[in-house]
Steps between C-alpha positions, in 0.01 A plus 500: 500500500410757768236763427535445128880549507774240474743512794815291503574361849791299637434203737708274720376145441527206749347148488451215751328159486188439717238229558134586450264213588789259441558647162840655408482868416744790447460824697616805296573836680530832304662799680476840321852654507441763226547801728817352656654451155418861409672629818805283424518643145471858632779435751719353223454813285571723802815307584619525139445882502696564818774255401534698175518825704776351715695360204490830307572720802828697482529437876659175614237278672597200714293262715670330800350214701501498880850349507646777285521296178437701183208318328420761235696775322382701200707583192625834639622327817742296291665818372516672840618194697746392231379139480259298284172370641647148518787630715259695726205264551480301824815659637557748784726808483768302691476211252556736205804650677409866451712725712259743668645833616402855577601779261842537667583134437442386860311177574126561519342383833324162451211594728428817296451322168148536360411130540610495865308822579180381330530152661552653844236775499250368238477853360599650161838677477580782260818628334747267673822594323811287472748384238573155358814386322467259210742213457695706248551779760246744352320695771128584469318741733144388586185644657256233627131517588365177648173370642411180691276222364283293734336161453129446548554447873676836541849351536804664340551327164762709322562841347457693173780750430526780244869569432615818325849558356600851623863480386453772237329729753789458747758571230308811392500628858874447520557689172283783621703540821816514291352763269386711796849485644647625173239779491611615846859525376386733223281714725700820449485464120124435508444812718675708240279351226188581704615864529538511123137395447391849608565612143210274389264736682597801284207458257212732410220238500410443864266208428785306333747581775250429780402163350866400465576601862183333633566173319864493617402567861213243486739229381752579776234517772312193374170694495228371267278810487529874536449839342650845431289809562527879507335738749252764393589868539321511834678187621189322621437270199701240307505462121607142410744496206509118479391208715657153499247256648728195468213289374289559815133595460469878531220722363623846610444761229846654472360792298327633813698700760561320831506696829832517689436321828629213712850388400539753219405784736766382747761485223400848379526638854835342594664498157635152579425139398224322697407130482244273670532119491150435647306753298162322485488481883608861557275803545635636172298248297188716542656754263539249217291587187198286418567196275870512589693172521591356840843617614684277750789749510568850363803730461478860377797724410467876439604681183658807656619803300666794679371376835138466382317170447353504147399135462533142619644169391313211665575127519298204631479123511857420609534144625620505860438875542713813457814583701697812598744414222207499251397841633849641443512354150154640414604842632802501270289410195247759609775761486587384146132537400490846657795610287321375189181679612686827550633485142182373337277715278194284415319184607299240307172362625440126528223321313154533649392223733193428287712407196731286712226305671301460177803325354523269804123436474516393134812286530405314819502120487166480684153595372408836659145637490344821632141454616256769616255481791238330277731216399560643148843452345630848409857405406729199462849422370618292206504173699120471446580338164756251638302389806133522390522522121313834468604822333491808728196652325303177558511537882539873574156632589374147580407364843748274683231229466614465139821331611412366849354147527130520601567310826737777610302810395338560840832446678672747266243778561516446876880539491473796260284693748733398782793649304309820420438546872822371658760522228643152430450127441789257467554151354139415410453200272230506227409320187483704177363416154721555197352624172518143363297373802796338682497531878817619673599546865626846590644676804386861544655773716297821510536849648286813493609829340351850457357541849198736500295579809656212691434240226707374208352572155724251318650158565824378345506120458826310434404162349730198455411171327574219750323220309812297435632577842178367654525182292857444609414585861236231489762251387738610774242450772514127430872498593633339822793627713774249423719733290346833605792570734738492208334792322397698808843482662691565177728800491352594161175666394308226313226599253322277248318650199347397167620597150294823517691600815200457731626411848370159618702429814726692745682397814491700825838659433358653181231674699747614767757625247259679264262638763182348352255253646476161336157589353639821352786320328269229367300771327804649329719440198875433528566823306327696780801434725767523228570856379754382240330225296168486320305182422655464152852511645407235751354276233830502313652334805207264569470356148860378525433307821452128546472282809874427474638855491449841656565868417698724730469885465553817699202736531320711763205452737256777589345499848152615587635829637661569162860437602710286267781255577730304268423128476654184364231290330510134401206361300421135434208316337289250697187302420201564727202271432591482133546879470845663442579750775805725549660470844713804586755528782621855571751637745568853629839613367501847665805431721694338218413779251593772750832327563565469125399864444731622779787302349430636152469860630828469689668364186353776279610773744852358510515471121370856452757642742777298335394616150490865609847470655639329188357768268651779714840328514500442124426869431768618750758258353434632151552859612823417690675274249530771228706753703703222668602359163634840402686542836668160468580542133651849522695424819648195323604725207668745741680223694646358177646844424307547176403854605845600636730407787377495861697546820489230774232677708277539197551133410415393858183708516395401146562131579262531795237659276545223243492212755204638699317565173547134398390391850187713473430367149531140631256589778253648249540194278409276799196716574394495136541119483297459817223731380485322161458164668230623739305668219518185286709662228803276539510156334741208479720408203570128548821354354736211558758614760828319560548462878881502477508813282251675733713419809823616331336830392381560859842421649662745256241766598538463878879441518598873509274552804635186671862602447451816711430284809646195675265258319521175305252433215378141445257339255342151494282357218336153500655265244260432214329839542607671177232753414155642586225682307439850644551872430879538499506874579259467791668190646835679487338808658365286788838335573699827453283667768536208740879474449548878533296499827707207630826692435350824638413343838806269535840639607692173513446130439343364179226548238361179338271457197328158485284360216321164552216284369200482739221270372324709230694819573849636458613649831747794534659596834727793596672434834708749701673521840386859563308687767177295470132598526273487809242216477204740533611688188540210252180588311515881539827533307320410175267806532566805282718776656555280810834505681568359844749778580286801404633773733679814379836361624461159340818317407381335175355730232229404250134547406358164600383431144746222411333209684151628413599489130657156546179371659288633209732353235497156670121509522475588129683173424255309721765438768536570869767676712584479867782575744664306784712714728631561851663813644882494460488155336416599143208455259382256233269642231333224295262518205354246259426516126266234346697253290340532157757293308 
């Protein structure tokens, strides 16, 4: 009992016998260890928290002792390293028998491994990249961040390593390079398509056309902000048609004319594109309108009609700055906009800035108040109800003392007068009183507006409730440093928040990536940095979590400057001092998304070009087949003498008309078949096909062509291979084309048709002893209209459609086709059809 209160203490008890005046006694010692037990309990909770962070991290975490033995590996490490914890623990990399190589498969230098570097220099290492091969031969590409651990005497005692699997990233980069190569091959076609886009500009509504052109150019340049404007009749003022601020803070009233000066004056004078990649440090910055956003770089292109500049198209906020290539591109789009301007008749005004900013004011996540010079609240947004429990009418017209805690009233008025005189006050912490009497901690950022006679008549206060953040911060301050390196060196942004979305913890990478200070983030809600999901959407994910599972989604993250990047988010549930907390790991997916988007765009462009070609060919074929059918039919009637006798010259000429007509009809049929396949209008009619009957039909078809040359026709079919399931007409069409080509390019020797069983496929081969194909052309011969001998005096006639059609028909069956050939030694064309028996 101390001071009327019962306190429970913990003692360490020891006893010893003694003699007092020859009488046996027992000496009892009590040592108060209550505080030590409390510290031990706090450390235990702290260890449990960080161990949970490590175990739920999507990054592989390993701990090596000073000899290089792995003494700890989290769950993710098992997946990345391809071994269970039992197989990893207490073993070195050499013991486990991983083969460590660089990305080309060469042995990785032993002295450049992360452990050896950290052991040698006692310094952290970052992004050490190498590959490991599992026992089953699978190769994993890794990026490793590692930091040394020292014992209490300062001696090297081991290493903590964060290992990231970057295999997918490497594969994406490889796919992107391949797609870019293909794009280069189609450069001429793409240029023609770009020329055709000029027709898009032939519209009457200039605002619509200008917005389309501006957005297209912005995406190509990578600019986040910009505008389109028109010059006044006198040419000395700009009228802004629309302004794209890219999420950056900008308070310029676009309804007011802006003088032509600085960069825009230079563009108007020269009639050419001008850009500046260090705009804020140039002498041009003095011409920037008041309340304009900061501009690290700027590019302006003129809208020139009949040699006269009538407006501008401006771009800003390009990462890495603008280039001469960007200037040329912007000039081209400026010319497009000028054409649209020349043909335009009317323009539409944008919404007034007051309406726009009122909407932002009312929908903001923070409580915003407007206070006059006497400290009276003259306006506030709807968050007054959520944060302080008042209705708007209960606080508007009242003094700030109504909501400020009495201990902070004097401080608030001192800062209010400071703002009215100097213009701003940032990150001030107060206590406020809710309507129900509850005290809350808030963070207030304030700035002065409506400057009159050198002083500000109003103060705008942005207020965020940081009560829960302060409570959590207090808990975090008790933490030690044992596992801090794991979270601070992680390659992921780590943010912890409660079930209301209030942010309770962030690592340093979160601050660096999002552009906020730690205090700013701790005063925010998770939805403040996520432009895609609201709190209800998040809760749908959270309520399905437990401490044994996690949720993985793709979303976006919004930086302080308003820019947005795609993110991969993994959320898991942890227990913090008996309270459930969501722990989120997010990763920037910008590079991956750009790679995926480039691949998709390349595929869409190729598909669009292919579809257009197929549609044109289909229409042309339809128009040609009708007259050709009449030519062939009537010439056949004449040759048979049904319309009267013909002399020998007439028969000869008419035979040529008939044969060439059939040849042309066959060509058109090939084109039509190819266009139907490419446009997706051709299907397969599967049936049971007898191999022997198919081979006999093909031999009967090709024999007349073989008999005109010094050739022998062979066929070989595996015993036991009796039939396949496929489209009979299309399989026969494939083999007929291949056999005809073999005869066409072989003067003497042999033609062989082989059919064999190959695992899960039936394999067909057509082998000849003809002229052969150069090795560098083995793939090109399968392209449409492609012939190796394409000159006007070529020896072998044809359109180059046969092998292209064969390739398409094989692919429709799910098979593959290839050629093996050498010049003057012959060719072997082989294709497979899945065995669906």
